[in-house]
C-alpha positions, 0 to 999 in steps of 0.5 A, a space after each residue: 941459505 934458507 936451511 942455514 937461516 932456519 937452523 939458526 932459528 931452531 938453535 936459538 929455540 932449543 936453548 930455551 924452555 919454561 919452568 914453574 904503494 906493499 910490503 916486500 919479500 924476505 930481506 935478501 940484502 943486508 939492510 942495516 935499517 933493521 926494519 921491524 913492525 910496530 904491530 905488537 905481537 900481542 896487541 889486543 885484537 878484541 873478539 871481533 876481527 879487525 876490518 880492512 887490511 891489518 897485520 895479524 897478531 899472535 895474541 888477543 885479550 884472552 891469551 897468546 899463541 907461541 911456536 916454542 920448542 925445547 930439548 925435552 920435546 925434541 920438536 917445535 910445538 904450538 903453545 897457548 898462554 891463558 891470561 885468566 888462568 895464568 897457565 901456559 901449555 901445549 894447545 892440546 885438549 887431551 890431558 893424557 897426550 904426550 905431545 909427540 905424535 902427529 895426532 896431537 893438535 899442538 904439533 905438526 907432522 914429522 919433518 915440519 917445523 913450526 916458526 910462526 902463529 897468528 890469529 886470523 879471526 875469532 875462530 881460526 889461526 894461521 900457522 907458518 911452518 917449514 917442510 924439510 928437507 929443503 925447508 920451503 914454507 907451508 901455511 895452515 889454518 886451524 881452529 883456535 883450539 888447534 883442531 881442523 888443520 887445513 893447508 892454505 899455501 905451500 911454497 917450494 925450494 925456490 919460492 919461499 917465505 922468510 923464516 926470519 919475518 913472520 909478519 902476515 896480513 889479512 883483510 877478512 877475505 884474504 891472507 897476504 904475504 910476500 914470497 922470495 923467488 929464486 932463479 938458479 940462473 940469476 943470483 939476484 933474488 926477487 919476489 912478489 906480494 901474494 894473497 890467498 883466500 881465507 877459505 882456501 884456494 889458489 894463491 894470486 900474485 898481485 905484483 913484483 917486489 925486489 929487495 923489500 922488507 915489510 914493516 907494517 900496515 898504515 891506513 890500510 896500505 903496506 909500509 916497507 923499505 925498498 933497497 935499490 941498487 940500480 942507479 949505477 953508482 954502486 951506492 945503495 938507495 933506500 926508500 920508505 914506501 907505502 904501497 897500494 895492493 895494485 903495486 902503486 906506491 908513495 915514497 915517504 923517506 929516502 936515504 943512502 948507505 952513506 946515511 945512518 941506518 934507520 929503523 921503523 915501527 908503526 904506532 896507529 897512523 904514525 910511523 916512528 923512526 930511529 937512526 943509528 946516530 941516535 936521532 928519532 922522530 915520526 911521520 904520517 902519510 899526510 906529510 906531517 912529521 917531527 924530529 928529536 935529538 935525545 940526550 943519550 947518557 952514553 956515546 952512540 955508535 959502533 965503535 969501542 966504548 959506544 952503544 948500538 941502538 935498535 927498537 925492541 924486536 918484539 914490542 917496539 912501541 908501548 903507549 906511544 913510546 919507542 922501546 929502544 935497546 942499547 947494546 954495548 960492543 965488546 967482550 962484556 956485552 950489556 943490553 939496556 932498555 930505554 923508552 923514548 918519547 918521539 915528540 919530546 925526545 925524553 928518555 926513561 931508563 927501564 931497569 928490569 933485567 935478568 942474567 942469561 949465562 953471563 949476559 945481563 939483558 932486559 926482560 923480554 917483552 912479548 905482548 901487551 894486553 889490558 895495561 899489562 905486558 907478557 914477558 920473560 923475566 928469568 932464565 936458568 941454564 941447565 945441562 940437557 941431552 937430545 938426539 940429533 938428526 944423525 941419531 947421536 946423543 948430543 949434550 947442550 944447555 937448556 934455558 929454564 925460563 919463567 914468564 909472567 904478566 907485569 903492569 905497564 906502571 910497574 914496568 915504567 917504575 922498575 917494580 918487578 911485581 910479576 904475576 907468574 904464569 905456570 907452564 906445564 912443560 918447557 916452552 918459549 914465547 
């Protein structure tokens, strides 16, 4: 299962490039709540590392790190977007480097795949990788320029991080992460919250988690959704929980599989939520809350002629607004984006989009910094060829993407005035 999931991630990456109470384990059961973190990938971190437990970001006020791959490179690669220079390139200081050897700071050794990059502090990064052939996880720390790579944690075939969830936390002394632990004698998956010293050392398991999905950090505590099938009725009970590091927790919200699926995002000390009926709202750990019923300009649901609602997976919250993607069902899939005010229910249609293949989709919002968003705003599909694992040449399509910065004002008004970023070689954000 782990290998299939990783293969899907790699396949998606290979089709794109660039031109001119604690959170739980990997999501091991179907969780239609679609939980995502409201900690934006590029929320400005400042030059001083945050204090207390916080979610690690991939960007700060200077730039953005990404684990991108391309058919041209034939591998995953650590890239850096420099906001001041409006350039994007592999994280390698050698101008003569071809970025295809283990000595390059922008790539991992042969047999390892990079699938997540986070800023640990003003000096170092954390890299999330998978080691073949069983694709168990490896965590490294490096200097901000990619040098001085040090092993931080290595899992195993039966103890692994979720490839699909790259949310990591830290408090200045430790890096925190959830591990799924698999028992060959028991098909059920469980796991635990772990921490490892930033300076290296043995990983410590803090407490056991089962069927948990991480959402984010609120007031120094870990927010997650727990899926409980132990009531004996066969109906799944879900709980929005806020955990302390000793395993104690407070339930903030409860619902069952019979209720509309729910999604969550973190906005400061508020937790924003959206359910699949279109209702939205917010709540705080102190018990205060609010709820709105927006007037969606279409039928909401999973039936013919209806649209599914989900918060944007990369940047779910911008300036207090919940970013919602509305996806049509059917052969002609169209995705629209709306900004939802969780206090009033007001909706703002955000029209900026591009066409990828035959599908129209909103521009990809990747990070926020200084009143702007980093985004992908165009893609062209072109024939490409690469050598597969068995040594044969394989024909495919590679997306030639264009990325840039856009002011929030222009995003809200739909003005495509992008500051285009020059990419030195194909990459994805």
